KOLLUMPA-572135 format. One record per residue (C-alpha): residue number from 1; z, x, y negated. Coordinates in steps of 0.1 Angstrom, whole numbers, plus 5000, padded with zeros to 4 digits. Layout:
BEGIN
@pos NUM&c3 Z&c1 X&c2 Y
...
***
This chain:
BEGIN
@pos 1&c3 4485&c1 4160&c2 6155
@pos 2&c3 4455&c1 4184&c2 6157
@pos 3&c3 4476&c1 4213&c2 6143
@pos 4&c3 4504&c1 4207&c2 6168
@pos 5&c3 4479&c1 4206&c2 6197
@pos 6&c3 4463&c1 4239&c2 6185
@pos 7&c3 4497&c1 4254&c2 6182
@pos 8&c3 4507&c1 4245&c2 6217
@pos 9&c3 4474&c1 4257&c2 6231
@pos 10&c3 4478&c1 4290&c2 6213
@pos 11&c3 4515&c1 4293&c2 6225
@pos 12&c3 4506&c1 4286&c2 6262
@pos 13&c3 4476&c1 4309&c2 6261
@pos 14&c3 4498&c1 4337&c2 6247
@pos 15&c3 4525&c1 4330&c2 6273
@pos 16&c3 4498&c1 4331&c2 6300
@pos 17&c3 4486&c1 4366&c2 6288
@pos 18&c3 4522&c1 4380&c2 6286
@pos 19&c3 4531&c1 4367&c2 6321
@pos 20&c3 4498&c1 4380&c2 6335
@pos 21&c3 4504&c1 4414&c2 6319
@pos 22&c3 4539&c1 4416&c2 6333
@pos 23&c3 4528&c1 4406&c2 6368
@pos 24&c3 4501&c1 4433&c2 6368
@pos 25&c3 4527&c1 4459&c2 6359
@pos 26&c3 4553&c1 4447&c2 6384
@pos 27&c3 4527&c1 4445&c2 6412
@pos 28&c3 4510&c1 4477&c2 6402
@pos 29&c3 4476&c1 4462&c2 6397
@pos 30&c3 4447&c1 4481&c2 6381
@pos 31&c3 4443&c1 4477&c2 6343
@pos 32&c3 4424&c1 4447&c2 6331
@pos 33&c3 4403&c1 4444&c2 6299
@pos 34&c3 4416&c1 4421&c2 6271
@pos 35&c3 4411&c1 4393&c2 6267
@pos 36&c3 4408&c1 4373&c2 6299
@pos 37&c3 4402&c1 4337&c2 6289
@pos 38&c3 4417&c1 4307&c2 6308
@pos 39&c3 4393&c1 4294&c2 6335
@pos 40&c3 4366&c1 4319&c2 6325
@pos 41&c3 4385&c1 4352&c2 6329
@pos 42&c3 4362&c1 4380&c2 6319
@pos 43&c3 4329&c1 4361&c2 6323
@pos 44&c3 4324&c1 4359&c2 6286
@pos 45&c3 4321&c1 4397&c2 6285
@pos 46&c3 4291&c1 4398&c2 6308
@pos 47&c3 4256&c1 4403&c2 6294
@pos 48&c3 4224&c1 4415&c2 6309
@pos 49&c3 4217&c1 4441&c2 6321
@pos 50&c3 4249&c1 4437&c2 6340
@pos 51&c3 4252&c1 4473&c2 6353
@pos 52&c3 4250&c1 4487&c2 6318
@pos 53&c3 4275&c1 4461&c2 6304
@pos 54&c3 4300&c1 4469&c2 6332
@pos 55&c3 4295&c1 4506&c2 6327
@pos 56&c3 4305&c1 4502&c2 6290
@pos 57&c3 4336&c1 4482&c2 6300
@pos 58&c3 4346&c1 4509&c2 6325
@pos 59&c3 4340&c1 4537&c2 6299
@pos 60&c3 4363&c1 4519&c2 6275
@pos 61&c3 4391&c1 4508&c2 6299
@pos 62&c3 4389&c1 4531&c2 6330
@pos 63&c3 4370&c1 4537&c2 6362
@pos 64&c3 4392&c1 4514&c2 6383
@pos 65&c3 4395&c1 4479&c2 6368
@pos 66&c3 4407&c1 4445&c2 6380
@pos 67&c3 4385&c1 4418&c2 6364
@pos 68&c3 4386&c1 4381&c2 6369
@pos 69&c3 4353&c1 4362&c2 6371
@pos 70&c3 4365&c1 4326&c2 6368
@pos 71&c3 4386&c1 4321&c2 6399
@pos 72&c3 4377&c1 4353&c2 6416
@pos 73&c3 4395&c1 4386&c2 6413
@pos 74&c3 4370&c1 4415&c2 6411
@pos 75&c3 4377&c1 4452&c2 6416
@pos 76&c3 4352&c1 4471&c2 6395
@pos 77&c3 4347&c1 4508&c2 6406
@pos 78&c3 4329&c1 4533&c2 6385
@pos 79&c3 4343&c1 4565&c2 6399
@pos 80&c3 4330&c1 4586&c2 6429
@pos 81&c3 4365&c1 4594&c2 6441
@pos 82&c3 4376&c1 4557&c2 6440
@pos 83&c3 4343&c1 4547&c2 6457
@pos 84&c3 4351&c1 4572&c2 6485
@pos 85&c3 4386&c1 4556&c2 6490
@pos 86&c3 4370&c1 4522&c2 6493
@pos 87&c3 4344&c1 4533&c2 6518
@pos 88&c3 4365&c1 4558&c2 6539
@pos 89&c3 4402&c1 4551&c2 6540
@pos 90&c3 4397&c1 4514&c2 6533
@pos 91&c3 4363&c1 4510&c2 6549
@pos 92&c3 4374&c1 4483&c2 6574
@pos 93&c3 4394&c1 4465&c2 6548
@pos 94&c3 4363&c1 4462&c2 6525
@pos 95&c3 4338&c1 4456&c2 6553
@pos 96&c3 4337&c1 4418&c2 6546
@pos 97&c3 4313&c1 4400&c2 6523
@pos 98&c3 4324&c1 4374&c2 6497
@pos 99&c3 4314&c1 4338&c2 6504
@pos 100&c3 4287&c1 4334&c2 6478
@pos 101&c3 4262&c1 4306&c2 6475
@pos 102&c3 4233&c1 4330&c2 6483
@pos 103&c3 4250&c1 4339&c2 6516
@pos 104&c3 4253&c1 4302&c2 6525
@pos 105&c3 4217&c1 4292&c2 6518
@pos 106&c3 4197&c1 4325&c2 6520
@pos 107&c3 4220&c1 4341&c2 6546
@pos 108&c3 4218&c1 4310&c2 6569
@pos 109&c3 4254&c1 4301&c2 6566
@pos 110&c3 4265&c1 4337&c2 6565
@pos 111&c3 4248&c1 4345&c2 6599
@pos 112&c3 4223&c1 4370&c2 6585
@pos 113&c3 4233&c1 4407&c2 6588
@pos 114&c3 4236&c1 4412&c2 6551
@pos 115&c3 4260&c1 4383&c2 6545
@pos 116&c3 4278&c1 4381&c2 6579
@pos 117&c3 4316&c1 4387&c2 6580
@pos 118&c3 4327&c1 4419&c2 6596
@pos 119&c3 4332&c1 4413&c2 6634
@pos 120&c3 4313&c1 4411&c2 6667
@pos 121&c3 4284&c1 4390&c2 6653
@pos 122&c3 4277&c1 4415&c2 6625
@pos 123&c3 4281&c1 4445&c2 6649
@pos 124&c3 4256&c1 4430&c2 6673
@pos 125&c3 4230&c1 4423&c2 6646
@pos 126&c3 4235&c1 4458&c2 6631
@pos 127&c3 4231&c1 4474&c2 6665
@pos 128&c3 4199&c1 4454&c2 6669
@pos 129&c3 4185&c1 4469&c2 6637
@pos 130&c3 4197&c1 4504&c2 6644
@pos 131&c3 4187&c1 4507&c2 6680
@pos 132&c3 4156&c1 4485&c2 6683
@pos 133&c3 4140&c1 4481&c2 6650
@pos 134&c3 4149&c1 4511&c2 6627
@pos 135&c3 4156&c1 4537&c2 6654
@pos 136&c3 4138&c1 4571&c2 6651
@pos 137&c3 4118&c1 4563&c2 6681
@pos 138&c3 4106&c1 4530&c2 6668
@pos 139&c3 4098&c1 4543&c2 6634
@pos 140&c3 4078&c1 4571&c2 6650
@pos 141&c3 4059&c1 4547&c2 6671
@pos 142&c3 4049&c1 4528&c2 6640
@pos 143&c3 4039&c1 4559&c2 6619
@pos 144&c3 4002&c1 4551&c2 6624
@pos 145&c3 4007&c1 4517&c2 6607
@pos 146&c3 4022&c1 4534&c2 6576
@pos 147&c3 3994&c1 4561&c2 6576
@pos 148&c3 3967&c1 4534&c2 6580
@pos 149&c3 3981&c1 4514&c2 6551
@pos 150&c3 3984&c1 4545&c2 6529
@pos 151&c3 3947&c1 4552&c2 6536
@pos 152&c3 3939&c1 4517&c2 6526
@pos 153&c3 3958&c1 4520&c2 6494
@pos 154&c3 3940&c1 4552&c2 6485
@pos 155&c3 3907&c1 4535&c2 6492
@pos 156&c3 3916&c1 4507&c2 6469
@pos 157&c3 3925&c1 4531&c2 6441
@pos 158&c3 3892&c1 4550&c2 6446
@pos 159&c3 3873&c1 4518&c2 6440
@pos 160&c3 3892&c1 4513&c2 6407
@pos 161&c3 3892&c1 4549&c2 6396
@pos 162&c3 3891&c1 4556&c2 6358
@pos 163&c3 3901&c1 4519&c2 6353
@pos 164&c3 3934&c1 4505&c2 6343
@pos 165&c3 3953&c1 4495&c2 6375
@pos 166&c3 3985&c1 4475&c2 6379
@pos 167&c3 4004&c1 4500&c2 6399
@pos 168&c3 4032&c1 4476&c2 6408
@pos 169&c3 4008&c1 4450&c2 6422
@pos 170&c3 3991&c1 4476&c2 6444
@pos 171&c3 4024&c1 4490&c2 6456
@pos 172&c3 4038&c1 4456&c2 6464
@pos 173&c3 4007&c1 4445&c2 6484
@pos 174&c3 4008&c1 4479&c2 6503
@pos 175&c3 4045&c1 4475&c2 6511
@pos 176&c3 4041&c1 4438&c2 6522
@pos 177&c3 4013&c1 4449&c2 6545
@pos 178&c3 4036&c1 4476&c2 6560
@pos 179&c3 4066&c1 4454&c2 6565
@pos 180&c3 4046&c1 4424&c2 6579
@pos 181&c3 4028&c1 4447&c2 6604
@pos 182&c3 4062&c1 4460&c2 6615
@pos 183&c3 4077&c1 4425&c2 6616
@pos 184&c3 4049&c1 4403&c2 6627
@pos 185&c3 4019&c1 4424&c2 6635
@pos 186&c3 3999&c1 4410&c2 6605
@pos 187&c3 3984&c1 4423&c2 6573
@pos 188&c3 3975&c1 4403&c2 6543
@pos 189&c3 3960&c1 4423&c2 6515
@pos 190&c3 3928&c1 4444&c2 6512
@pos 191&c3 3899&c1 4448&c2 6488
@pos 192&c3 3874&c1 4429&c2 6509
@pos 193&c3 3891&c1 4395&c2 6511
@pos 194&c3 3908&c1 4371&c2 6487
@pos 195&c3 3945&c1 4370&c2 6494
@pos 196&c3 3954&c1 4340&c2 6516
@pos 197&c3 3977&c1 4313&c2 6505
@pos 198&c3 4002&c1 4325&c2 6531
@pos 199&c3 4003&c1 4360&c2 6516
@pos 200&c3 4007&c1 4347&c2 6481
@pos 201&c3 4036&c1 4325&c2 6494
@pos 202&c3 4053&c1 4355&c2 6509
@pos 203&c3 4049&c1 4374&c2 6476
@pos 204&c3 4064&c1 4345&c2 6457
@pos 205&c3 4093&c1 4340&c2 6482
@pos 206&c3 4103&c1 4377&c2 6480
@pos 207&c3 4104&c1 4376&c2 6442
@pos 208&c3 4124&c1 4344&c2 6442
@pos 209&c3 4148&c1 4357&c2 6468
@pos 210&c3 4158&c1 4387&c2 6446
@pos 211&c3 4163&c1 4364&c2 6417
@pos 212&c3 4186&c1 4340&c2 6436
@pos 213&c3 4204&c1 4367&c2 6457
@pos 214&c3 4227&c1 4376&c2 6429
@pos 215&c3 4259&c1 4357&c2 6423
@pos 216&c3 4259&c1 4327&c2 6399
@pos 217&c3 4284&c1 4307&c2 6379
@pos 218&c3 4291&c1 4284&c2 6408
@pos 219&c3 4304&c1 4313&c2 6428
@pos 220&c3 4331&c1 4319&c2 6401
@pos 221&c3 4337&c1 4284&c2 6387
@pos 222&c3 4341&c1 4259&c2 6415
@pos 223&c3 4346&c1 4231&c2 6390
@pos 224&c3 4308&c1 4233&c2 6384
@pos 225&c3 4303&c1 4218&c2 6419
@pos 226&c3 4310&c1 4184&c2 6404
@pos 227&c3 4284&c1 4187&c2 6376
@pos 228&c3 4247&c1 4183&c2 6374
@pos 229&c3 4243&c1 4221&c2 6370
@pos 230&c3 4255&c1 4225&c2 6406
@pos 231&c3 4229&c1 4202&c2 6419
@pos 232&c3 4201&c1 4220&c2 6401
@pos 233&c3 4212&c1 4254&c2 6413
@pos 234&c3 4217&c1 4243&c2 6449
@pos 235&c3 4183&c1 4226&c2 6448
@pos 236&c3 4166&c1 4259&c2 6440
@pos 237&c3 4183&c1 4276&c2 6470
@pos 238&c3 4175&c1 4247&c2 6493
@pos 239&c3 4138&c1 4246&c2 6483
@pos 240&c3 4135&c1 4284&c2 6487
@pos 241&c3 4151&c1 4283&c2 6521
@pos 242&c3 4126&c1 4256&c2 6532
@pos 243&c3 4097&c1 4277&c2 6521
@pos 244&c3 4111&c1 4307&c2 6539
@pos 245&c3 4118&c1 4288&c2 6571
@pos 246&c3 4083&c1 4272&c2 6572
@pos 247&c3 4064&c1 4305&c2 6567
@pos 248&c3 4085&c1 4325&c2 6592
@pos 249&c3 4086&c1 4297&c2 6618
@pos 250&c3 4048&c1 4296&c2 6617
@pos 251&c3 4048&c1 4334&c2 6625
@pos 252&c3 4072&c1 4329&c2 6654
@pos 253&c3 4052&c1 4300&c2 6668
@pos 254&c3 4020&c1 4321&c2 6666
@pos 255&c3 4036&c1 4349&c2 6687
@pos 256&c3 4050&c1 4323&c2 6712
@pos 257&c3 4015&c1 4309&c2 6716
@pos 258&c3 3999&c1 4344&c2 6721
@pos 259&c3 4025&c1 4352&c2 6747
@pos 260&c3 4020&c1 4320&c2 6766
@pos 261&c3 3982&c1 4325&c2 6765
@pos 262&c3 3986&c1 4360&c2 6779
@pos 263&c3 4008&c1 4348&c2 6807
@pos 264&c3 3984&c1 4319&c2 6816
@pos 265&c3 3955&c1 4344&c2 6817
@pos 266&c3 3976&c1 4367&c2 6840
@pos 267&c3 3975&c1 4394&c2 6814
@pos 268&c3 4003&c1 4419&c2 6811
@pos 269&c3 4030&c1 4410&c2 6786
@pos 270&c3 4026&c1 4421&c2 6750
@pos 271&c3 4043&c1 4455&c2 6742
@pos 272&c3 4074&c1 4448&c2 6722
@pos 273&c3 4067&c1 4468&c2 6691
@pos 274&c3 4071&c1 4443&c2 6663
@pos 275&c3 4103&c1 4427&c2 6652
@pos 276&c3 4093&c1 4392&c2 6663
@pos 277&c3 4084&c1 4404&c2 6698
@pos 278&c3 4117&c1 4422&c2 6702
@pos 279&c3 4137&c1 4392&c2 6689
@pos 280&c3 4118&c1 4367&c2 6711
@pos 281&c3 4124&c1 4389&c2 6741
@pos 282&c3 4161&c1 4388&c2 6733
@pos 283&c3 4159&c1 4351&c2 6728
@pos 284&c3 4146&c1 4346&c2 6764
@pos 285&c3 4177&c1 4365&c2 6778
@pos 286&c3 4202&c1 4347&c2 6755
@pos 287&c3 4187&c1 4316&c2 6739
@pos 288&c3 4221&c1 4302&c2 6727
@pos 289&c3 4228&c1 4333&c2 6706
@pos 290&c3 4193&c1 4344&c2 6695
@pos 291&c3 4183&c1 4311&c2 6679
@pos 292&c3 4153&c1 4307&c2 6657
@pos 293&c3 4176&c1 4306&c2 6627
@pos 294&c3 4191&c1 4340&c2 6637
@pos 295&c3 4156&c1 4354&c2 6641
@pos 296&c3 4144&c1 4340&c2 6608
@pos 297&c3 4175&c1 4354&c2 6590
@pos 298&c3 4169&c1 4389&c2 6604
@pos 299&c3 4132&c1 4389&c2 6596
@pos 300&c3 4138&c1 4378&c2 6560
@pos 301&c3 4165&c1 4405&c2 6555
@pos 302&c3 4140&c1 4431&c2 6566
@pos 303&c3 4111&c1 4417&c2 6547
@pos 304&c3 4129&c1 4412&c2 6514
@pos 305&c3 4151&c1 4443&c2 6514
@pos 306&c3 4124&c1 4466&c2 6528
@pos 307&c3 4097&c1 4455&c2 6503
@pos 308&c3 4111&c1 4451&c2 6468
@pos 309&c3 4135&c1 4480&c2 6468
@pos 310&c3 4108&c1 4506&c2 6479
@pos 311&c3 4082&c1 4492&c2 6455
@pos 312&c3 4107&c1 4495&c2 6427
@pos 313&c3 4116&c1 4531&c2 6435
@pos 314&c3 4079&c1 4541&c2 6438
@pos 315&c3 4071&c1 4524&c2 6405
@pos 316&c3 4100&c1 4541&c2 6387
@pos 317&c3 4089&c1 4574&c2 6401
@pos 318&c3 4053&c1 4571&c2 6390
@pos 319&c3 4065&c1 4560&c2 6355
@pos 320&c3 4088&c1 4591&c2 6352
@pos 321&c3 4060&c1 4614&c2 6364
@pos 322&c3 4036&c1 4600&c2 6338
@pos 323&c3 4061&c1 4606&c2 6311
@pos 324&c3 4068&c1 4641&c2 6325
@pos 325&c3 4034&c1 4656&c2 6333
@pos 326&c3 4050&c1 4690&c2 6339
@pos 327&c3 4070&c1 4676&c2 6368
@pos 328&c3 4039&c1 4659&c2 6381
@pos 329&c3 4021&c1 4692&c2 6380
@pos 330&c3 4049&c1 4710&c2 6399
@pos 331&c3 4049&c1 4684&c2 6426
@pos 332&c3 4011&c1 4686&c2 6428
@pos 333&c3 4012&c1 4724&c2 6431
@pos 334&c3 4037&c1 4722&c2 6459
@pos 335&c3 4016&c1 4698&c2 6480
@pos 336&c3 3985&c1 4718&c2 6474
@pos 337&c3 4003&c1 4750&c2 6485
@pos 338&c3 4021&c1 4736&c2 6516
@pos 339&c3 3997&c1 4709&c2 6528
@pos 340&c3 3965&c1 4725&c2 6516
@pos 341&c3 3935&c1 4711&c2 6498
@pos 342&c3 3915&c1 4700&c2 6529
@pos 343&c3 3937&c1 4675&c2 6547
@pos 344&c3 3958&c1 4645&c2 6538
@pos 345&c3 3996&c1 4647&c2 6536
@pos 346&c3 4014&c1 4634&c2 6566
@pos 347&c3 4050&c1 4622&c2 6573
@pos 348&c3 4057&c1 4654&c2 6592
@pos 349&c3 4049&c1 4674&c2 6560
@pos 350&c3 4077&c1 4656&c2 6539
@pos 351&c3 4106&c1 4678&c2 6551
@pos 352&c3 4085&c1 4709&c2 6540
@pos 353&c3 4082&c1 4696&c2 6504
@pos 354&c3 4116&c1 4701&c2 6488
@pos 355&c3 4104&c1 4695&c2 6452
@pos 356&c3 4088&c1 4661&c2 6462
@pos 357&c3 4121&c1 4652&c2 6478
@pos 358&c3 4139&c1 4662&c2 6446
@pos 359&c3 4116&c1 4639&c2 6425
@pos 360&c3 4124&c1 4610&c2 6448
@pos 361&c3 4162&c1 4617&c2 6447
@pos 362&c3 4162&c1 4621&c2 6409
@pos 363&c3 4143&c1 4588&c2 6405
@pos 364&c3 4168&c1 4570&c2 6427
@pos 365&c3 4197&c1 4586&c2 6408
@pos 366&c3 4185&c1 4574&c2 6375
@pos 367&c3 4171&c1 4541&c2 6387
@pos 368&c3 4189&c1 4531&c2 6419
@pos 369&c3 4173&c1 4502&c2 6437
@pos 370&c3 4207&c1 4485&c2 6438
@pos 371&c3 4225&c1 4494&c2 6406
@pos 372&c3 4255&c1 4474&c2 6417
@pos 373&c3 4260&c1 4477&c2 6454
@pos 374&c3 4260&c1 4445&c2 6474
@pos 375&c3 4295&c1 4431&c2 6469
@pos 376&c3 4323&c1 4435&c2 6495
@pos 377&c3 4356&c1 4417&c2 6498
@pos 378&c3 4390&c1 4429&c2 6510
@pos 379&c3 4403&c1 4413&c2 6542
@pos 380&c3 4438&c1 4426&c2 6536
@pos 381&c3 4460&c1 4442&c2 6509
@pos 382&c3 4452&c1 4479&c2 6503
@pos 383&c3 4456&c1 4507&c2 6478
@pos 384&c3 4428&c1 4522&c2 6457
@pos 385&c3 4436&c1 4550&c2 6432
@pos 386&c3 4473&c1 4543&c2 6436
@pos 387&c3 4468&c1 4507&c2 6426
@pos 388&c3 4477&c1 4477&c2 6448
@pos 389&c3 4446&c1 4456&c2 6456
@pos 390&c3 4454&c1 4421&c2 6470
@pos 391&c3 4435&c1 4405&c2 6499
@pos 392&c3 4405&c1 4384&c2 6489
@pos 393&c3 4394&c1 4407&c2 6460
@pos 394&c3 4357&c1 4411&c2 6455
@pos 395&c3 4346&c1 4447&c2 6453
@pos 396&c3 4318&c1 4457&c2 6429
@pos 397&c3 4308&c1 4494&c2 6429
@pos 398&c3 4286&c1 4503&c2 6399
@pos 399&c3 4264&c1 4529&c2 6415
@pos 400&c3 4243&c1 4531&c2 6383
@pos 401&c3 4273&c1 4541&c2 6362
@pos 402&c3 4283&c1 4568&c2 6387
@pos 403&c3 4247&c1 4581&c2 6390
@pos 404&c3 4244&c1 4583&c2 6352
@pos 405&c3 4279&c1 4596&c2 6344
@pos 406&c3 4276&c1 4626&c2 6320
@pos 407&c3 4308&c1 4640&c2 6334
@pos 408&c3 4294&c1 4642&c2 6369
@pos 409&c3 4258&c1 4652&c2 6361
@pos 410&c3 4246&c1 4678&c2 6336
@pos 411&c3 4222&c1 4661&c2 6311
@pos 412&c3 4225&c1 4628&c2 6331
@pos 413&c3 4200&c1 4610&c2 6309
@pos 414&c3 4173&c1 4637&c2 6315
@pos 415&c3 4148&c1 4636&c2 6343
@pos 416&c3 4155&c1 4669&c2 6361
@pos 417&c3 4145&c1 4669&c2 6398
@pos 418&c3 4155&c1 4706&c2 6400
@pos 419&c3 4192&c1 4696&c2 6400
@pos 420&c3 4188&c1 4685&c2 6436
@pos 421&c3 4176&c1 4719&c2 6447
@pos 422&c3 4212&c1 4730&c2 6447
@pos 423&c3 4228&c1 4724&c2 6481
@pos 424&c3 4259&c1 4707&c2 6467
@pos 425&c3 4242&c1 4687&c2 6440
@pos 426&c3 4247&c1 4653&c2 6456
@pos 427&c3 4272&c1 4649&c2 6484
@pos 428&c3 4299&c1 4671&c2 6497
@pos 429&c3 4309&c1 4689&c2 6465
@pos 430&c3 4344&c1 4675&c2 6464
@pos 431&c3 4338&c1 4648&c2 6438
@pos 432&c3 4335&c1 4619&c2 6462
@pos 433&c3 4305&c1 4595&c2 6464
@pos 434&c3 4286&c1 4606&c2 6433
@pos 435&c3 4252&c1 4597&c2 6449
@pos 436&c3 4250&c1 4565&c2 6470
@pos 437&c3 4215&c1 4551&c2 6468
@pos 438&c3 4218&c1 4534&c2 6502
@pos 439&c3 4254&c1 4523&c2 6498
@pos 440&c3 4282&c1 4539&c2 6519
@pos 441&c3 4306&c1 4531&c2 6547
@pos 442&c3 4298&c1 4510&c2 6578
@pos 443&c3 4279&c1 4485&c2 6557
@pos 444&c3 4256&c1 4510&c2 6542
@pos 445&c3 4219&c1 4503&c2 6543
@pos 446&c3 4204&c1 4510&c2 6578
@pos 447&c3 4169&c1 4513&c2 6564
@pos 448&c3 4172&c1 4547&c2 6547
@pos 449&c3 4150&c1 4565&c2 6573
@pos 450&c3 4122&c1 4540&c2 6568
@pos 451&c3 4125&c1 4539&c2 6530
@pos 452&c3 4124&c1 4577&c2 6527
@pos 453&c3 4093&c1 4580&c2 6550
@pos 454&c3 4074&c1 4553&c2 6531
@pos 455&c3 4083&c1 4564&c2 6496
@pos 456&c3 4077&c1 4601&c2 6504
@pos 457&c3 4043&c1 4594&c2 6520
@pos 458&c3 4030&c1 4571&c2 6493
@pos 459&c3 4042&c1 4593&c2 6464
@pos 460&c3 4029&c1 4624&c2 6480
@pos 461&c3 3995&c1 4607&c2 6486
@pos 462&c3 3992&c1 4594&c2 6450
@pos 463&c3 4001&c1 4629&c2 6437
@pos 464&c3 3978&c1 4647&c2 6461
@pos 465&c3 3947&c1 4625&c2 6458
@pos 466&c3 3946&c1 4615&c2 6422
@pos 467&c3 3949&c1 4628&c2 6386
@pos 468&c3 3971&c1 4603&c2 6367
@pos 469&c3 3973&c1 4594&c2 6330
@pos 470&c3 3989&c1 4569&c2 6308
@pos 471&c3 3967&c1 4541&c2 6293
@pos 472&c3 3975&c1 4551&c2 6258
@pos 473&c3 3993&c1 4577&c2 6236
@pos 474&c3 4026&c1 4559&c2 6240
@pos 475&c3 4051&c1 4569&c2 6267
@pos 476&c3 4055&c1 4545&c2 6296
@pos 477&c3 4081&c1 4518&c2 6287
@pos 478&c3 4112&c1 4525&c2 6308
@pos 479&c3 4129&c1 4492&c2 6300
@pos 480&c3 4149&c1 4476&c2 6328
@pos 481&c3 4143&c1 4440&c2 6339
@pos 482&c3 4169&c1 4417&c2 6355
@pos 483&c3 4174&c1 4411&c2 6392
@pos 484&c3 4192&c1 4424&c2 6422
@pos 485&c3 4170&c1 4455&c2 6425
@pos 486&c3 4166&c1 4465&c2 6388
@pos 487&c3 4128&c1 4462&c2 6384
@pos 488&c3 4109&c1 4476&c2 6354
@pos 489&c3 4107&c1 4451&c2 6326
@pos 490&c3 4070&c1 4459&c2 6321
@pos 491&c3 4050&c1 4465&c2 6353
@pos 492&c3 4034&c1 4499&c2 6353
@pos 493&c3 3998&c1 4502&c2 6344
@pos 494&c3 3979&c1 4535&c2 6345
@pos 495&c3 3946&c1 4552&c2 6351
@pos 496&c3 3937&c1 4575&c2 6380
@pos 497&c3 3907&c1 4597&c2 6389
@pos 498&c3 3900&c1 4612&c2 6423
@pos 499&c3 3908&c1 4649&c2 6430
@pos 500&c3 3884&c1 4670&c2 6451
@pos 501&c3 3906&c1 4666&c2 6482
@pos 502&c3 3895&c1 4630&c2 6485
@pos 503&c3 3862&c1 4643&c2 6500
@pos 504&c3 3882&c1 4654&c2 6530
@pos 505&c3 3907&c1 4625&c2 6531
@pos 506&c3 3881&c1 4597&c2 6531
***
């Protein structure tokens, strides 16, 4: 009986594979790795770190693959020319987001700008970010905030000079201060006070958000919705959302109260410089659309995406510089020559420091903040690389694989900032999208301007103001952790000592 059952299972599984192979040929679908298991598809092939596993699969089977993650068809792209087709000819087709559990709970039923479907609602939120919050004029108006926080960071490092410091912790606290001052006009961390419970909660929420923002098995295996696993996973999302809502709602109520007090005292209205003030002003003109939920969703997108990704880039950059003191020395010489040794680097200096810019670009090439771009989904049938891609296919672009492709980059595994000194090193050299740190197409990241200003100013300041050294003879561990933004597995620790310029800076 058992033998007969096994025989029939094997027979039907083989028949399924043959039919699937023939259908792919007839319908001109992209190649698909073997084997794809019933129900699971290719999920059994996935191991952390996911971007490296998918890169190996693409290297073996091809740069354009059609995978199946449980019930979801997935188009895996690891080629710059194919990525260009997805985000140029087929940009509108792939402008949607897949309906994942993270979008439901953390994206407020897919209403937040990251998770919203392509359409009028998304365009309105995107316009709000681009014109009101991340515009050149608004970024310039808040330049003093960034400069003030960099000065505070330098002061904290001075107090801990010649001691082992946790670089990631300091960078995270700095970045949270910057983002919270932009969003809510508040700062949380300094050397003179113990971090408040509110600030520690924000820190915990951002870390948890990036852990849960990735897809999980429930997104691919709907049958799990009827199991205890589903309830445990959803409970984590629901609890995280409650924490986020409570903290951000308190901020909103604080601003409402301040505004009401100003009006009752016949004072002039608060100048709309922070994100909360802008959103509350819009809420007054259109309360039905700009609900508190919409405001909270926008604020959490800015806070989460703006904090963790920039911190990761700065930590990777400092790790690379510590392992390559010759590069650190060149960057230091450039700053000393261009900026001088008697004043602190400013944002206006960054465009005059090409080597520093190359260090940042090379860091983001080797360790992109999003190794796998935020997934897209096709809203209609289309063609990519000559293959037919059906509607409802989830698009995954492996930016890490493209950035580290030895066929596209000379000595791809070597840290060589000089490669970006050539004008055609990144974009526009006829090879497609070989460098896409901030995504591409109409759903590319709108925060590029802010990120480059912050990362450039902080790295420039750390290089200009301190001499850095590793805490031992061993090289800094460059192991990768898991998560949406590819953090370092081991947080960076290092020692720094003040340079003479600090006499003028402080």
